[in-house]
Phi, psi and omega in degrees: 000320181292323180295325178294315178297319179295320179294319178296318179295321180294312181294315178296320178295320179294319179294316179296322179294317179295316179296322179293318180291320176296325177291326178294323182270004170085006181267000179218123179269122182239158175278343181261163175291124183295333177294317179296319180294321179294316181293315179294322177297318178297316180296313181293324179296312180296320180295318179295317179296318180292325176292323177295325184280319194250347182264140171272145179285155182297328178293322178294322180293319179296321179294322179291325180288332181286330182278000000 
C-alpha cells in the first residue's frame, strides 16, 4: 500500500514539476502560479522517491512478523 502511494506521489510530483517549469518559461498558460506548482511538484517528487527507497511495504512487514 505504501509503495502505491509513493508511486502516485512520484508521478504526480513529476507532472506538477514539469507543468510548473513550463509555466515559468511562458510556454504553458496555467490558472495557478507556476512558482507554487514547481515548488509543490518538487516536494512531492522528492517525498515519493524517498518513500520508494526507504519504506518497507505493509505486506513485507506482515510476512516478517509471521516468521
